Each structure stands twice: as structure tokens, then as C-alpha cells.
PALOMAR-767447 format. One record per residue: residue in three letters; z, y, x of N, C-alpha, C, O in turn. Coordinates in steps of 0.05 Angstrom, whole numbers, padded with zeros to 5 digits, always signed. Atoms other than C-alpha are relative to their C-alpha. Example, Ala and Ser with C-alpha at 12.3 -4.5 7.8 and 13.67 -1.06 7.14 Angstrom:
residues 2
ALA+00000-00024+00018+00156-00090+00246+00000+00024+00018+00013+00024+00039
SER-00001-00024-00016+00143-00021+00273+00014+00022-00015+00018+00044-00005
END
This chain:
residues 123
VAL+00000-00024+00017+00000+00000+00000+00000+00025+00018+00013+00025+00039
GLN+00000-00026-00014-00015+00071+00024+00014+00020-00017+00011+00021-00042
LEU-00017-00019+00014+00031+00128+00006-00008+00028+00007-00013+00034+00031
GLN+00006-00029-00005+00017+00203-00001+00021+00017-00014+00022+00018-00039
ALA-00022-00017+00010+00076+00250-00009-00010+00028-00003-00027+00038+00012
SER+00007-00028+00005+00070+00320-00037+00022+00014-00015+00041+00001-00024
GLY-00019-00015+00016+00109+00375-00070+00021+00016+00016+00036+00031+00004
GLY-00019-00015-00016+00149+00404-00012-00007+00029+00000-00028+00038-00010
GLY+00004-00029-00001+00156+00478+00000+00025+00015+00009+00044+00003+00017
LEU-00023-00018-00007+00202+00537+00012+00013+00009-00027-00001+00018-00045
VAL-00014-00007+00024+00255+00550-00040+00027+00012+00007+00038+00006+00028
GLN-00026-00012-00005+00318+00592-00044+00022-00020-00009+00018-00037-00026
ALA-00023+00016+00008+00386+00559-00048+00005+00002-00030+00004+00024-00041
GLY-00004+00001+00029+00401+00537-00119-00025-00006-00015-00024-00011-00039
GLY+00025+00006+00013+00328+00526-00134-00006-00029-00002+00010-00046+00005
SER+00009+00028+00005+00289+00463-00151-00027-00005+00011-00044+00013+00014
LEU+00026+00010-00007+00231+00423-00126-00003-00028-00010+00016-00042-00014
ARG+00005+00028+00007+00198+00359-00148-00020-00011+00019-00043-00001+00021
LEU+00018+00014-00019+00168+00314-00096-00014-00023-00015-00002-00036-00033
SER+00015+00023+00011+00115+00263-00114-00010-00017+00023-00015-00007+00045
CYS+00011+00019-00020+00091+00202-00077-00019-00019-00015-00010-00036-00031
ALA+00021+00017+00014+00026+00170-00100-00007-00024+00018-00010-00021+00042
ALA+00005+00024-00014+00013+00099-00080-00027-00012-00008-00035-00010-00031
SER+00025+00015+00006-00052+00060-00075+00007-00029-00006+00030-00037-00002
GLY-00004+00029+00005-00060-00012-00096+00008-00006-00028+00015+00011-00044
ARG-00004+00009+00027-00048-00053-00158+00028-00012-00004+00035-00020-00026
THR-00026+00014+00002+00022-00080-00143+00023+00020+00003+00045+00012+00012
PHE-00020-00020-00004+00061-00015-00143+00027-00007-00013+00048-00003-00001
SER-00025+00007+00014+00111-00041-00194+00017-00020+00014+00041-00024+00008
SER-00014+00020-00016+00131-00095-00145+00015+00011+00024+00028-00004+00038
TYR-00012-00013-00023+00155-00046-00094+00026+00015-00007+00026+00031-00026
THR-00023-00019+00000+00224-00016-00085-00009+00024+00015-00020+00022+00037
MET+00008-00026-00013+00212+00057-00069+00024+00016+00009+00044+00017-00005
GLY-00022-00016-00010+00255+00101-00027-00010+00027+00009-00033+00031+00017
TRP+00004-00026-00012+00259+00173-00007+00020+00003+00023+00044-00003+00021
PHE-00015-00005-00023+00284+00190+00062-00004+00029+00010-00024+00041+00001
ARG+00005-00027-00012+00292+00255+00100+00010+00000+00029+00027-00015+00037
GLN-00007-00003-00028+00297+00276+00172+00000+00029+00007-00021+00043+00006
ALA-00002-00028-00009+00322+00343+00195-00003+00000+00031+00001-00020+00044
PRO+00003-00002-00029+00309+00368+00266+00025-00008+00015+00047+00001+00009
GLY-00023+00009-00017+00353+00333+00317+00018-00021-00014+00038-00028-00002
LYS-00017+00020+00015+00380+00284+00265-00016-00025-00005-00041-00025-00005
GLU+00013+00025+00007+00366+00213+00247-00011+00001-00029-00001+00016-00045
ARG+00011+00003+00027+00325+00194+00186+00022-00012-00018+00034-00032-00010
GLU-00021+00010+00018+00372+00183+00127-00012-00005-00027-00031+00007-00036
SER+00007+00007+00027+00365+00151+00059+00010+00021-00019+00033+00030-00017
VAL-00007-00019+00020+00365+00200+00002+00003-00014-00027+00024-00010-00041
ALA+00000+00014+00026+00349+00157-00059-00019-00023+00000-00037-00025+00016
GLY+00018+00023+00002+00316+00093-00080-00001-00010-00029+00018-00005-00044
ILE+00003+00011+00027+00291+00059-00143-00011-00029+00003-00032-00033+00015
ILE+00006+00028-00004+00289-00017-00147-00023-00009-00017-00026+00000-00040
TRP+00022+00011+00016+00227-00054-00170+00011-00016-00023+00034-00026-00022
GLY-00009+00015+00023+00231-00088-00237+00017+00016-00019+00006+00030-00036
GLY-00017-00013+00019+00291-00060-00273+00004+00029+00004+00013+00043-00014
GLY-00001-00029-00005+00288+00009-00241+00028+00010+00006+00033+00034+00003
ARG-00026-00009-00008+00360+00011-00218-00003+00020+00023-00020+00016+00041
THR+00003-00021-00020+00371+00072-00174+00025+00002+00017+00047-00007+00009
TYR-00023-00006-00017+00416+00092-00116-00005+00026+00014-00028+00034+00017
TYR+00001-00026-00012+00432+00157-00082+00019+00003+00023+00040-00010+00023
ALA-00019-00008-00020+00464+00185-00020+00021+00017-00013+00016+00031-00032
ASP-00022-00016+00012+00531+00216-00035-00006+00030+00001+00002+00044-00018
SER+00005-00029-00003+00506+00283-00011-00019+00011-00021-00021+00036-00024
VAL+00020-00010+00020+00453+00287-00066+00007-00009-00029-00007-00001-00047
LYS-00007+00009+00027+00487+00252-00125+00006+00023-00018+00020+00042-00011
GLY-00003-00022+00020+00485+00295-00187-00019+00023+00003-00021+00040-00015
ARG+00019-00022-00004+00432+00340-00158-00029-00011+00001-00047+00003-00009
PHE+00027+00012-00002+00372+00294-00144-00003-00023-00019+00017-00037-00025
THR+00006+00022+00017+00339+00245-00190-00026-00013+00008-00047+00000+00011
ILE+00024+00015-00007+00290+00191-00170-00010-00014-00025+00005-00024-00041
SER+00013+00014+00023+00241+00162-00221-00027-00010+00009-00037-00003+00030
ARG+00027+00011-00006+00176+00124-00223-00016-00003-00025-00005-00007-00047
ASP+00019+00005+00022+00115+00119-00267-00019-00021+00011-00038-00015+00026
ASN+00017+00022-00010+00084+00051-00254-00029+00002-00009-00047-00008+00005
ALA+00028-00003+00010+00023+00068-00296-00016+00019+00018-00040+00017+00020
LYS+00013-00020-00017+00009+00126-00248+00004-00007+00029-00005+00008+00047
ASN-00005+00008-00028+00031+00089-00185+00014+00023+00016+00006+00029+00039
THR-00013-00024-00012+00077+00148-00170+00030-00002-00003+00041-00010-00023
VAL-00029-00003+00000+00149+00158-00152+00006+00030+00004-00007+00043+00019
TYR-00007-00028-00001+00183+00225-00160+00029+00004+00011+00046-00015+00009
LEU-00027-00008-00007+00244+00260-00131+00004+00028-00010-00006+00048+00001
GLN-00007-00027+00011+00270+00317-00174+00025+00010+00015+00046-00003+00014
MET-00022-00012-00016+00314+00361-00131+00009+00026-00012-00006+00045-00013
ASN-00011-00024+00012+00359+00412-00165+00023+00009+00017+00034-00005+00034
SER-00023-00012-00015+00413+00458-00138-00002-00004+00030+00016-00013+00043
LEU+00005+00005-00028+00382+00455-00070+00018+00017+00018+00025+00040+00011
LYS-00017-00013-00019+00424+00474-00010-00015+00002+00027-00033-00014+00032
PRO+00013-00002-00026+00403+00497+00060+00002-00026+00016-00017-00033+00031
GLU-00002+00026-00015+00428+00430+00087-00019-00021-00010-00020-00043+00001
ASP+00020+00019+00010+00375+00395+00045-00027+00004+00015-00045-00011+00012
THR+00025-00005-00015+00322+00425+00092-00006-00023+00018+00011-00031+00035
ALA+00008+00023-00016+00284+00368+00124-00029-00007-00008-00041+00004-00026
VAL+00025+00013+00008+00218+00330+00124+00008-00024-00017+00024-00040-00009
TYR-00006+00022+00019+00220+00283+00064-00023-00020+00001-00046-00013+00000
TYR+00019+00022-00002+00186+00216+00068+00005-00020-00024+00028-00025-00031
CYS-00003+00022+00018+00172+00164+00015-00007-00026+00014-00022-00026+00034
ALA+00004+00026-00012+00173+00090+00032+00000-00021-00021+00011-00018-00042
ALA+00003+00022+00019+00158+00024-00001+00008-00026+00014+00001-00031+00037
LYS-00007+00026-00010+00187-00045+00007-00006-00020-00022+00005-00018-00044
LEU+00007+00020+00020+00157-00104-00030+00023-00017-00008+00036-00029+00009
TYR-00022+00015+00012+00208-00137-00075+00027+00006+00013+00044-00012+00017
GLY-00026-00007-00011+00265-00099-00043+00022-00004-00020+00019+00005-00043
ALA-00021+00009+00020+00329-00125-00075+00021+00021-00004+00036+00019-00024
GLY-00022-00020+00004+00375-00065-00065-00004+00023+00019-00026+00029+00027
ARG+00001-00022-00019+00393-00008-00019-00008-00011+00027+00004-00030+00037
HIS+00010+00009-00026+00356-00015+00047+00000+00023+00019-00005+00046+00012
ALA+00003-00020-00022+00357+00021+00113-00029+00005+00005-00047-00010-00004
ALA+00028-00008-00006+00295+00056+00137-00016-00022+00013-00039-00026+00008
SER+00014+00021-00016+00278-00001+00184-00010-00023-00017-00028-00038-00009
ALA+00008+00022+00018+00270-00049+00125-00024+00007-00016-00037-00011-00028
PHE+00023-00007+00016+00215-00010+00091-00026-00004+00016-00027+00001+00040
ASP+00024+00009-00013+00145-00033+00105-00022+00021+00001-00038+00021+00019
HIS+00022-00020+00002+00102+00027+00085+00012+00027-00003+00033+00031-00016
TRP-00010-00027-00001+00112+00101+00096-00022+00020-00006-00045+00017+00002
GLY+00018-00023+00003+00080+00165+00072+00002+00019+00023+00017+00014+00042
GLN+00003-00018-00023+00064+00223+00118+00022+00021+00001+00025+00034+00022
GLY-00021-00020+00000+00123+00267+00099-00008+00027-00011-00031+00035-00009
THR+00005-00027+00011+00129+00334+00064+00024+00017+00006+00047+00008+00003
GLN-00022-00018-00010+00170+00393+00089+00013+00014-00024+00000+00025-00041
VAL-00016-00014+00020+00226+00420+00045+00018+00019+00016+00033+00011+00034
THR-00016-00020-00013+00258+00485+00068+00015+00016-00021+00003+00027-00039
VAL-00017-00015+00019+00316+00516+00031+00013+00023+00015+00028+00019+00034
SER-00010-00024-00012+00334+00587+00049+00026+00008-00013+00030+00004-00037
SER-00026-00009+00011+00404+00615+00041-00001+00028-00011+00020+00038-00020
END
């Protein structure tokens, strides 16, 4: 599967953005999808994920209550709605896919990655 992330940009603190990740292929619904981010000088960290099949979701503690991950299998797309953005959310955001991923996975477990989209939150 190939992934194309979009929707990043510059926003003021407190604002919102919605990231999209479009996937190629016919088996999108079989993939657990994740959003990760990497700020300069920091390791890539998991932000949110949505499990294939039942659509169970998980979030990093730092974004719970502010970010929402969802997917539209008919459109082969996963979304990350980001509200109440903070300057510390500034990073390059990546989407990733893991075939039949059973739960929360580290970045190393994901098989496919999008190119990343920059999110910058100004104070």
C-alpha cells in the first residue's frame, strides 16, 4: 500500500487542523493505521491509531481529548482531527499502515509510511 499524507500547515495555538492520509490498494480495511509525529531533535512518537476491523482507537496521553482519528474505508482514507493545538504539537506528522495490526504498535512495527506533512503551531 502507498500512503499520501496532506493537510498540514501553520495555525495559531488553540486552532484546528485535519490531516488526511490517502492509501492506494484494495485492502485498506485490513490495515491498522497510525499517525506518528517527529519534532526536530526528537524521536518519532505515536500520536494515534485505529485498528483494522472493529475500528478501536488509541491515543498518546498528550493528545487525548484533543485529537480524533477516524477512517473511511470506502475512500481508503484515514483522518486525524486536531483541535486545541499547542505549540508543542509542532512536528512533521506521518501516517503509517500495518497489515492486520492487532493493537498499539511502535513505529518499527509499521510496514508502510507516508511522506509526512508539516504542522506548525504558533504561540
